[in-house]
C-alpha positions as CSV (number, residue, x, y, z in Angstrom):
1,M,147.3,55.1,139.4
2,A,144.4,57.0,137.7
3,R,140.6,56.6,138.0
4,I,139.5,56.6,134.4
5,L,136.0,56.9,132.9
6,L,135.7,55.4,129.4
7,K,132.4,56.8,128.0
8,T,130.6,56.7,124.6
9,T,128.1,59.3,123.5
10,I,125.4,56.7,122.6
11,P,123.2,54.4,124.6
12,F,124.0,50.8,124.2
13,A,123.1,49.3,120.8
14,A,124.4,45.9,120.0
15,D,125.0,46.8,116.3
16,D,126.9,50.1,117.0
17,W,130.2,51.3,118.5
18,H,129.1,50.7,122.1
19,I,131.6,50.7,125.0
20,G,132.1,46.9,124.8
21,R,133.9,47.4,121.5
22,F,136.7,49.2,123.5
23,A,137.3,46.1,125.8
24,L,140.9,45.6,124.7
25,L,141.7,49.2,125.7
26,R,139.9,48.8,129.0
27,D,141.7,45.5,129.8
28,H,145.0,47.1,129.0
29,L,144.5,50.0,131.3
30,V,143.3,47.7,134.1
31,A,146.4,45.5,133.6
32,L,148.5,48.7,134.1
33,G,146.8,49.2,137.5
34,H,144.3,51.9,136.7
35,A,140.8,51.9,138.1
36,V,138.6,51.9,134.9
37,T,134.8,52.4,134.6
38,A,133.5,51.8,131.1
39,R,129.9,52.9,130.3
40,D,127.7,53.9,127.4
41,R,125.7,57.1,127.6
42,G,122.6,56.8,129.8
43,A,120.1,59.6,130.0
44,D,118.0,60.5,133.1
45,A,114.5,61.9,133.0
46,G,115.9,65.2,131.9
47,G,117.9,63.8,129.0
48,D,121.2,64.3,130.8
49,D,123.9,61.6,131.5
50,P,124.5,61.4,135.2
51,D,128.2,60.5,134.8
52,L,128.9,63.5,132.5
53,A,126.6,66.1,134.0
54,G,128.0,65.3,137.5
55,L,131.6,64.8,136.4
56,A,133.1,67.8,138.2
57,A,132.2,66.4,141.6
58,A,132.8,62.7,140.7
59,P,135.8,60.6,142.0
60,I,137.3,60.5,138.5
61,D,140.7,61.7,137.4
62,Q,140.3,61.3,133.6
63,L,137.5,61.1,131.0
64,W,138.2,59.3,127.8
65,L,135.2,60.3,125.6
66,F,134.4,58.4,122.4
67,A,132.0,60.6,120.4
68,V,130.4,57.9,118.3
69,D,127.0,59.5,117.8
70,L,125.4,60.8,114.7
71,G,124.0,63.9,116.5
72,G,122.8,65.0,119.9
73,G,125.4,62.9,121.8
74,L,125.8,65.4,124.6
75,S,123.2,67.5,126.4
76,A,123.9,71.1,127.6
77,A,124.4,69.7,131.2
78,D,126.7,67.0,129.9
79,C,128.9,69.6,128.2
80,A,128.8,71.9,131.3
81,G,129.9,68.9,133.5
82,I,132.8,68.0,131.2
83,V,134.0,71.7,131.0
84,A,133.8,72.0,134.8
85,F,135.6,68.7,135.2
86,R,138.5,69.9,133.1
87,G,138.3,73.3,134.8
88,R,139.0,71.6,138.2
89,G,142.1,69.9,136.7
90,G,140.6,66.7,135.2
91,G,142.3,65.1,132.2
92,C,140.3,64.6,129.0
93,L,140.7,62.5,125.9
94,T,138.1,63.4,123.2
95,T,137.9,61.5,120.0
96,R,135.5,61.2,117.1
97,D,135.4,60.2,113.4
98,H,134.6,61.3,109.9
99,D,132.1,63.9,108.6
100,D,129.8,65.1,111.4
101,L,130.2,62.0,113.5
102,G,130.8,63.2,117.1
103,A,130.2,66.9,116.3
104,C,128.8,67.3,119.8
105,L,132.4,67.8,120.9
106,T,132.5,71.3,119.5
107,R,130.4,72.4,122.5
108,L,133.3,71.7,124.9
109,G,135.0,75.1,124.7
110,P,138.6,75.3,123.6
111,L,139.0,71.6,123.6
112,G,136.0,71.3,121.3
113,A,137.5,73.9,119.0
114,A,140.2,71.4,118.2
115,H,137.7,69.2,116.4
116,H,136.6,70.0,112.8
117,F,133.5,68.6,111.1
118,H,131.6,68.8,107.9
119,S,128.8,71.1,109.0
120,V,130.3,72.9,112.1
121,N,133.8,74.3,112.8
122,C,135.0,73.2,109.4
123,E,138.8,73.1,108.7
124,P,139.7,76.7,107.9
125,D,141.5,75.9,104.7
126,P,138.9,75.6,101.9
127,A,141.1,73.2,100.0
128,R,140.6,70.7,102.8
129,Q,136.8,71.0,102.7
130,A,136.8,68.2,100.1
131,R,136.6,64.4,100.0
132,D,139.9,62.6,100.8
133,D,138.7,58.9,101.0
134,P,137.2,58.2,97.5
135,H,135.9,54.7,98.3
136,T,133.0,55.1,100.8
137,A,130.3,57.1,99.0
138,N,128.2,57.7,102.1
139,V,131.0,59.3,104.1
140,S,131.9,62.9,103.3
141,W,134.7,65.2,104.4
142,P,136.7,65.3,106.6
143,N,137.5,61.7,105.8
144,Y,141.3,61.2,105.7
145,H,142.2,57.7,104.4
146,S,145.0,56.3,106.5
147,G,144.5,52.7,105.5
148,A,142.1,49.8,106.0
149,N,140.6,48.9,109.4
150,G,143.0,46.3,110.9
151,D,146.1,47.9,109.4
152,A,148.7,50.1,110.9
153,Q,149.6,53.5,109.7
154,A,153.1,55.0,110.0
155,I,153.0,58.3,111.8
156,D,155.2,61.4,111.9
157,V,156.0,62.6,115.5
158,T,156.1,66.4,115.5
159,A,159.3,67.8,116.9
160,P,160.0,68.1,119.7
161,A,158.6,64.7,120.4
162,H,155.8,64.9,123.0
163,P,156.1,62.5,126.0
164,L,152.8,60.9,124.8
165,L,154.7,59.6,121.7
166,L,157.8,58.2,123.3
167,D,158.5,54.6,124.5
168,G,161.5,55.4,126.6
169,A,163.7,57.3,124.2
170,R,162.2,55.7,121.1
171,P,159.5,57.7,119.2
172,L,156.4,55.7,118.5
173,R,156.0,54.8,114.9
174,W,152.6,53.3,114.4
175,L,148.9,53.9,115.1
176,P,145.9,51.8,113.9
177,A,144.7,52.9,110.4
178,H,141.2,53.8,109.4
179,P,139.7,54.5,106.0
180,H,138.2,57.9,106.9
181,E,139.6,59.8,109.9
182,G,138.3,63.1,111.1
183,A,140.2,66.4,111.4
184,V,141.8,68.1,114.4
185,S,144.0,71.1,114.9
186,A,145.5,73.3,117.6
187,P,143.2,76.3,118.2
188,A,144.9,79.6,118.0
189,G,145.7,81.1,121.3
190,S,145.4,77.9,123.2
191,A,147.9,75.9,125.2
192,A,147.9,73.2,122.5
193,R,150.0,71.8,119.7
194,V,149.8,69.1,117.1
195,I,151.9,66.2,118.3
196,A,151.5,63.6,115.4
197,T,150.5,63.6,111.8
198,G,149.7,61.0,109.2
199,I,149.7,60.8,105.4
200,S,146.6,59.9,103.4
201,R,147.0,56.8,101.3
202,A,144.5,58.2,98.8
203,T,145.8,61.7,98.2
204,A,149.2,61.8,99.9
205,R,148.0,64.8,101.9
206,P,149.3,65.1,105.5
207,F,146.7,65.4,108.2
208,N,146.7,65.8,112.0
209,L,146.2,62.8,114.2
210,A,146.5,64.2,117.7
211,V,146.5,67.6,119.5
212,A,147.8,67.8,123.1
213,F,146.7,70.6,125.5
214,D,148.9,71.4,128.4
215,A,147.4,72.3,131.7
216,S,146.6,76.0,131.8
217,D,144.5,78.5,133.8
218,G,143.4,75.6,136.0
219,N,142.3,73.4,133.2
220,G,143.6,69.9,133.1
221,R,145.6,68.3,130.3
222,A,143.7,67.1,127.3
223,V,144.0,65.4,123.9
224,A,141.9,65.8,120.8
225,Q,142.2,62.7,118.6
226,S,141.2,62.4,114.9
227,T,139.3,59.1,115.3
228,F,138.1,56.7,118.0
229,H,139.2,53.9,115.7
230,H,142.7,54.3,117.1
231,F,141.4,52.8,120.3
232,C,138.7,50.3,119.4
233,D,139.0,46.5,119.4
234,Y,138.3,46.1,115.7
235,N,141.3,48.2,114.8
236,W,143.6,46.5,117.2
237,D,142.4,43.0,116.2
238,P,139.8,42.8,113.3
239,R,138.8,39.3,114.4
240,T,136.8,41.0,117.2
241,G,134.2,42.2,114.6
242,C,132.4,45.4,113.9
243,P,128.9,46.7,113.4
244,S,127.1,45.5,110.3
245,F,127.0,49.0,108.7
246,V,130.8,48.9,108.3
247,A,131.2,48.1,104.6
248,E,134.9,48.5,103.9
249,P,137.0,45.3,103.8
250,A,139.3,44.9,106.8
251,S,143.0,44.0,106.7
252,D,145.2,42.2,109.2
253,G,148.4,44.3,109.3
254,M,148.1,44.9,113.1
255,L,148.1,41.1,113.6
256,H,151.3,40.6,111.6
257,D,153.4,43.5,113.0
258,P,153.9,43.1,116.7
259,Q,155.5,46.6,116.9
260,A,152.3,48.2,115.8
261,L,150.3,46.8,118.7
262,T,153.2,47.5,121.0
263,D,153.1,51.2,119.9
264,I,149.3,51.7,120.4
265,K,149.5,50.1,123.8
266,A,152.4,52.4,124.7
267,Y,150.4,55.4,123.5
268,A,147.4,54.3,125.7
269,R,149.8,53.8,128.6
270,N,151.3,57.3,128.1
271,L,147.9,58.9,127.8
272,A,146.8,57.4,131.2
273,G,150.1,58.6,132.7
274,W,150.1,62.1,131.2
275,L,146.5,63.1,131.5
């Protein structure tokens, strides 16, 4: 089984997306037999996070990085540590959200290039540099509207189906929804491909949900995910609550469709096995 570090890019703040809001994911991975360490970012005197800056030499097999910051979430040493960790074969999941939330990820080399934001590494198609979610005025593009928090979204598995999106021979069908997901793509010339797409409930535009990087040139496997909300407690079970700044009304589709929760748990299981 894997030694997994779950990590946010912010120090603990009770009214934010701290690592405690990913407890259902942590508990699921532990129940599968993995050794899981879950921590928020913690800076030393030099402003670096010891977990991330020292990751290349740490007894860790996988980093699941939730970029929940509004800016400055990773220091130069943090980024160097993550790049070196992947360079020695470590597996990485990187995920973010709308607008420029988590834009520190763009500093992670080819893996960072898979993430597109409002102000840096924008989606190359100018037609996509426009608002998708029309409801939340303080959130700008990219903000693909896959549904309410607490609901499930139907996904399209890109052929051929990637092992991450199979439960036995059955393609996974559901991921948690979110009103304003970010944007990811497979960088040109990389060992990556889009493995799942969704459809905006606001504009009917397709958008990418996950990009998988095969191991290449010594680098470990990796996944770039469109939103951390696919993994947080609030989107698996809205009864767990959310920060006070979340204004959109939640729904409860995940609670009423057991297959949806089965699918996201299968996806998390597959991630831990594949990375």
